C-alpha positions in Angstrom: 108.6 126.9 78.5 110.2 126.1 75.1 113.6 125.7 76.8 112.1 123.3 79.4 110.5 121.2 76.6 113.8 121.2 74.7 115.8 120.2 77.8 113.4 117.2 78.4 113.7 116.2 74.8 117.5 116.3 75.0 117.4 114.3 78.2 115.2 111.6 76.7 117.3 111.5 73.5 120.4 111.0 75.7 118.7 108.2 77.7 117.5 106.4 74.6 121.0 106.6 72.9 122.9 105.4 76.0 120.4 102.9 77.3 120.6 101.1 73.9 124.2 100.4 74.6 123.8 99.2 78.2 124.8 95.7 78.9 123.2 92.6 80.3 125.5 90.4 82.3 124.8 86.9 83.5 126.8 86.0 86.6 127.5 82.4 87.5 125.9 79.3 86.1 122.3 78.3 85.6 120.6 76.7 88.6 118.6 73.5 88.4 114.9 73.8 89.1 113.9 73.2 92.7 111.2 70.7 93.5 110.7 71.9 97.1 107.5 73.6 97.9 109.2 76.8 99.1 112.6 78.2 98.2 114.0 81.5 99.3 116.5 83.3 97.1 119.2 85.2 98.7 121.2 88.1 97.1 124.1 89.8 98.9 125.3 93.3 98.0 128.7 94.3 99.2 129.9 97.8 98.7 132.6 100.4 99.3 132.9 104.2 98.6 135.6 106.9 98.8 138.5 104.5 99.2 140.8 107.3 97.9 143.8 105.1 96.9 144.1 103.7 100.4 145.8 100.3 99.7 147.5 99.6 103.0 146.0 99.5 106.5 146.5 102.6 108.7 149.6 102.4 110.9 149.3 101.2 114.5 150.2 104.7 115.7 147.4 106.4 113.8 145.4 108.6 116.2 142.0 107.5 114.9 142.2 104.5 112.5 145.0 102.4 114.0 145.3 99.1 112.2 142.1 99.6 110.2 141.5 99.1 106.5 143.7 97.7 103.8 142.8 96.0 100.5 144.2 92.6 101.6 141.9 92.5 104.7 138.9 93.5 102.5 139.8 90.8 100.1 139.6 88.1 102.9 136.2 89.4 104.1 134.8 89.4 100.5 136.1 85.9 99.8 134.5 84.5 103.0 131.2 86.2 102.2 131.2 84.8 98.6 131.8 81.3 100.0 128.8 81.8 102.3 126.6 83.1 99.4 127.8 82.8 95.8 125.0 85.2 94.7 127.0 88.2 95.7 127.7 91.5 94.0 130.6 93.8 94.9 130.0 97.5 94.1 131.8 100.9 94.5 130.2 104.3 94.7 133.2 106.4 93.5 136.2 108.4 94.5 138.5 105.5 93.9 141.4 107.9 93.1 143.4 110.5 95.1 144.5 110.4 98.7 147.8 108.5 98.9 151.1 108.5 97.0 150.0 105.3 95.2 147.7 107.5 93.1 150.4 110.2 92.5 152.8 107.5 91.3 150.7 105.0 89.5 147.9 107.4 88.3 145.1 104.9 89.2 146.6 101.8 87.6 147.2 100.1 91.0 143.7 100.9 92.3 142.0 99.4 89.2 144.2 96.3 89.2 143.5 95.6 92.9 139.8 96.1 92.5 139.9 93.6 89.5 141.7 91.1 91.8 138.9 91.5 94.3 136.5 90.9 91.4 134.4 94.1 91.7 131.3 93.8 89.6 130.6 97.5 89.0 131.4 101.1 90.0 130.4 104.7 89.4 132.6 107.8 89.1 133.3 110.3 91.9 134.6 113.8 91.4 138.1 112.8 92.4 138.2 110.2 89.7 138.7 113.2 87.3 141.8 114.4 89.2 144.1 113.0 86.6 141.7 114.4 83.9 139.1 112.5 81.9 141.9 111.2 79.6 143.8 109.9 82.7 140.7 108.0 83.8 140.2 106.6 80.3 143.9 105.6 80.1 143.4 103.3 83.2 140.2 101.6 82.0 142.1 98.6 80.5 143.3 97.8 84.1 139.7 97.5 85.3 138.0 94.1 84.7 134.7 95.6 85.6 132.5 98.4 84.2 131.5 101.9 85.2 128.0 103.3 85.1 126.8 106.9 85.2 123.4 107.9 84.0 123.6 111.6 84.7 127.0 112.4 83.1 126.6 112.8 79.4 130.0 111.9 78.0 129.1 112.7 74.4 132.1 114.3 72.6 134.5 112.9 75.3 136.9 109.9 75.4 134.5 108.1 77.8 131.6 108.2 75.4 130.3 104.6 75.0 132.8 103.4 77.6 130.6 104.4 80.6 127.0 103.1 80.3 124.0 104.5 82.2 123.2 101.1 83.8 124.0 97.4 83.8 121.8 94.4 84.5 123.1 91.3 86.3 121.4 88.0 86.7 121.9 86.1 89.9 119.9 82.9 90.7 117.4 83.8 88.1 116.8 87.3 89.5 117.4 90.5 87.5 119.4 93.2 89.3 119.5 96.5 87.5 122.2 99.0 88.7 122.6 102.6 87.5 125.0 105.3 88.5 124.8 109.0 89.5 127.5 111.6 89.9 127.7 115.0 91.7 127.7 118.3 89.9 131.4 118.7 88.8 131.3 122.5 88.3 132.9 124.1 91.3 134.5 120.8 92.5 136.6 119.9 89.5 138.5 122.2 87.1 136.6 122.2 83.7 139.8 121.2 81.8 139.7 117.9 83.8 136.2 116.8 82.7 136.1 118.6 79.4 132.7 118.5 77.7 131.0 116.2 80.2 127.5 117.4 80.9 125.7 117.1 84.2 122.1 116.1 84.0 119.5 116.4 86.8 119.8 113.3 89.1 116.1 113.2 90.1 114.9 113.3 86.5 117.5 110.8 85.4 116.6 108.5 88.3 112.9 108.6 87.4 113.9 107.5 83.8 116.3 104.9 85.0 114.0 103.3 87.6 111.2 103.1 85.0 113.5 101.5 82.4 114.9 99.0 84.8 111.7 98.1 86.7 109.1 98.3 83.9 110.9 97.7 80.6 113.5 95.2 81.8 111.4 93.8 84.7 114.2 93.9 87.2 113.6 92.3 90.5 116.0 94.6 92.3 117.0 98.2 91.3 120.1 99.7 92.9 121.5 103.3 92.5 125.2 103.8 92.9 125.3 107.4 93.9 128.1 109.9 94.4 125.8 112.7 95.5 126.4 112.7 99.2 124.2 111.4 102.0 122.6 114.7 103.3 123.7 118.3 103.7 122.5 119.9 107.0 123.5 123.4 106.0 121.6 123.1 102.7 118.8 120.6 103.2 117.3 121.2 99.8 120.5 120.3 98.0 120.4 117.1 96.0 121.5 114.2 98.2 120.8 110.5 98.7 118.0 111.1 101.2 116.3 113.7 99.0 116.7 111.5 96.0 115.0 108.6 97.8 112.0 110.7 98.8 111.6 112.1 95.2 111.7 108.8 93.3 110.2 105.4 93.2 111.1 101.8 92.1 114.6 102.1 93.6 115.2 99.5 96.3 118.7 100.5 97.4 120.8 103.7 97.2 124.5 103.0 97.8 126.1 106.4 98.5 129.5 108.2 98.5 131.1 111.6 98.5 130.1 112.8 102.0 132.2 110.2 103.9 129.2 109.4 106.0 129.7 106.5 108.4 126.4 104.6 108.9 126.2 101.6 111.2 123.3 100.3 109.2 121.2 101.4 106.3 118.8 104.3 106.7 115.1 103.5 105.8 113.4 106.3 103.8 109.8 106.5 102.4 109.8 107.0 98.6 107.1 108.8 96.4 104.9 105.7 96.7 105.3 105.6 100.5 107.4 102.4 100.2 110.6 101.7 102.1 113.9 102.3 100.3 117.4 101.6 101.8 120.2 104.2 101.8 123.6 103.2 102.9 127.2 104.5 103.0 130.3 103.2 104.7 132.5 106.3 105.3 135.8 106.3 103.5 139.3 105.0 103.0 138.3 101.3 102.9 137.8 101.3 106.7 134.5 99.5 106.3 132.7 97.1 104.0 128.9 97.5 103.5 126.7 94.5 103.4 123.0 94.4 102.4 121.1 91.1 102.1 117.9 90.7 100.1 115.7 87.6 100.5 113.1 86.8 97.9 110.2 84.4 98.5 108.4 82.5 95.7 106.2 85.6 95.0 109.4 87.7 94.9 108.4 89.6 98.0 111.6 91.1 99.5 112.9 91.2 103.1 116.2 92.8 103.9 119.0 93.0 106.4 122.1 95.2 106.4 125.2 96.0 108.4 128.6 97.7 108.2 131.6 95.4 108.6 134.8 96.9 110.2 137.9 96.1 108.1 
């Protein structure tokens, strides 16, 4: 019992210390007040996961993914959607590194520079983002013109301490969008020398803290979790996953997933602890798809949604 109390105290202390350093980002300019009787606000969330250093499209002769993917094509799609709706955020759910010779040669520099050119807003870390060690990841951060969030990796006593925040808040069209990150248990997936003294904290407990901080303390209109936990594990249904996380928490509106390379044609709807709908989405891997979720807010900030997967 004493150990349980001590663990909870340590977790709360970690949240308080790291949350104090979390940033608030205003995106775009201020809008003029509307004098119409009704005005619906529209937020678009674009997302990728497990791109694994795939910069170019697959070759025309590829047995499965012929002529699919590629950063240039993704850039065109993103640009067109931003023209359609300037109130757009572009997010990534981890495993940016490892998978092609581009990573072996450039060590992640190219991936971060290209994501910066595409104007990614935020990302979280996957297990393969430690493949060049935590120092290797840190070395490439100057090439990323966007931030990383992870709430359940305690980076105290590592080079990433203070460089990776638990969450970030964006403001779009007067709406507050709070986004926090979650990473998978590294032990057994990554050699300890690669992640050094990084501590893994329970994703469900951390999510309960994060959703409360973002929804109640910061009064966020939309709460998003960038997860690298995996969609669901049929062979081990009780293992922590996006679906189980959704059921065990509240105040989260959208979980954007990664790790399991799950191809979903549209978001899955799950009932949370309060029996309210939460969206869970993932778009496979290798940059083959781009996820899109649209949120519509009425004057009372009631939300309606729509989502789809876009083939690249």
